[in-house]
N, C-alpha and C positions, 0 to 999 in steps of 0.2 A: 138632293146632293149625294145621298147614300147610293142611289141607282146610278148616278153618274160615276161615282167612285168604282162601283163594281164593273161597270162597262169598260172603264179605263184599264183595269187590271186585266180583264179578259182580252181586251185588244192587245195590251202590252205582252202578255204571255204568248198569245198567238203569233205576234210579230217576232219576238225573241226566239221562239222555237220553229219559225218558219211555217207555222200552221199545223205542225205535228201533234202538238198538245194543246187542247183547249179546256179550260176549267169547266166542269159540269155545274149545273144549277143545284144539284144535290149538296154540294159543299156549302153554298151560301144558305140553303134551307136549313141545314144542320146547325149552323151557327146562329141563325136567326131565332131558333127555338130556345126554350129555357133550359136551365142546368139539368133538370131531371131528364129531359128528352136526350140531352147530349150524353149523359151517363149511360143511358140505355143503348145509344149508338156505339159508345166506346166499348161496352161489354159484349157486343155482338161477336160471333165467331170470326176468326182471322184478324182481329184487331191487335193493337200492341199490348193490351193488357193480358191477352192469352199467351202471347209471346214471352212477356216478362215472367208469367207464372211457370213456364216450362223450365227455365234454369233452376228455379227454387226446387222443383221436383227432383231434378237431377242431383242437386246438392244433397237432398234428403236421402236419395238412394245411395250415394257415396258414403254418407256417414254411417250407414247400416253395414258396410263391409268391414269385417273383422280382420285384423292383421294376423297373418300366419306366424306361429312361433318360430324363432331362429333355430335351425338344426346345426348346433355347434359341432357335433361329431362329423357331419358332412363337410363342414368348413375345414376342420382339421385334416380330413382325408384329402381334400382338394389341395391344400397347401403342402401336405406331405408329398404328393406326386410332383407338384411344381418344384419343390426343393430338390427332389431326387434327380429330376431332369436337368436342373441347373448344375448340379454336381457332375453329372455324366458329360455335359458339354456337347459340342457338335461332333467330336471325333469318336467318342464312345457310345453316346446316346443312340444313334441310328442302328448300330450293330447289335446292341443288347435289348433294345426296347421291346421286342415281341416277347422274349422270354421274361423280361422283367414284368411286363403287364400281366402276362398269363400265369406265372408261378410265384414270383417274389411279392409283387404289390398286393395280392389278395391276402397273403399271410401278414403283411404289414398292417393292413386294414383290421384284421382280427386282433392283432397285438394292441392297436390303438383302442379298439372297441372294448377290449378286456380292461385296459388301463383306465378308461373313463367311465366304465359301467356304473361304478358305485358313487359317482360325483353328482351333486345336485346341479341345477341350472346355473346358479351364481358361480359356482366353482368351475363349471364348464366354460362359462363365459370369460373367466379369468385366465384360461389357457392360451398359450402362444407357441408358435413354432420358430425356432431360431432360423435366421435368414442368411446365414454364411456357411455354407458347406465347406469343408477344408479342401484345398487344392493339393497340387503335387501328388504324393501318394498317401496323404493323410486319410484316416478312415471315416471321420465324422460326415454323415449326411445331414441330420438335423436332430435337435432335441425338442421334446415337448416339455414346456416349463409352466409352472403355476405363478402367475403374476402376484398372487396373494402372499405366497411364501417366498418367491424367488428361487425355489428349488426345482430341479429337473424331476419329472415323473418317469420318462423313458428316453433312451438314447438309441438312435438307429445308426449303425455303421456298415461300411463294406470294406473288406480287406482284400488286397491283391495277393494271391498265393501263387507261388511257382511250384508245380509238382513235377518231379523228375520224369523225363520221357513222355510227359503229357503236354505240358505247356502251362499257361497262365489261366487262373480261375478268379472270379470275383465271388467272395464269400459274403453274403448279406446276413446280418445278425442284429440283435438288439440287447441292450442291458436295461434292467428295470430297477427303480428305487426300492421295490419290495425286498430285494436282497442286497441293497446298498451297491448295485451295479456290479456284483461279483460274477454272476452267472453269464455264460455266453449262450444266448438263445438263438439257435440257428434258424434262418429263414429260407436258405437254399443257396446253390451255387450256379453261376452262369459261366460257361467256358468262353474265353477270349480267343487265343491261338498260341502257337509256340513263340512268336515274336513278342518283344517287350511291349506292353500296352501303352498308350499315351498317358500323360498326367491328367488328373481330374481337372475339370473346369476348362479343359483346352478345347 
């Protein structure tokens, strides 16, 4: 009866696949043998046990990868540039962007680096940048604040100045908590033109 059953399955598979696939006798021989022989067949190269072992090896490799420490200084600098361009808007930004990137922003980076140089990682991680630059003709670009104390460490501003017979300039500067925000630390000037500049954020 066992042989009859095997032949029936072979005929059925051949019929269903239109003769393209026919079960080989090796399959039946493997199952006829005892469990020890079956396990040796399963562990041969290219079987499912080898395939199952490969993902485990990949998982082990992944666990060995160490996470890079977060560079909070770079995050601050990136956010500083973003807030600056938000303040400039689409009318002022394109006209002053080259000079800002080449002259003003490197000095901004230096001022930020000096301000956070003495802070440990926990204090650095607690710093944030204000996300609402002032519009109209207000000076505020952004403040860097400690979330631990709720106090500003440094404030970056840009003032619109009209100089007789020259026209309008943007004066970039910052104020530091070290002197209670009294000193006006100059970062540089960018010339606009003789006509009145647009409002910030426009």
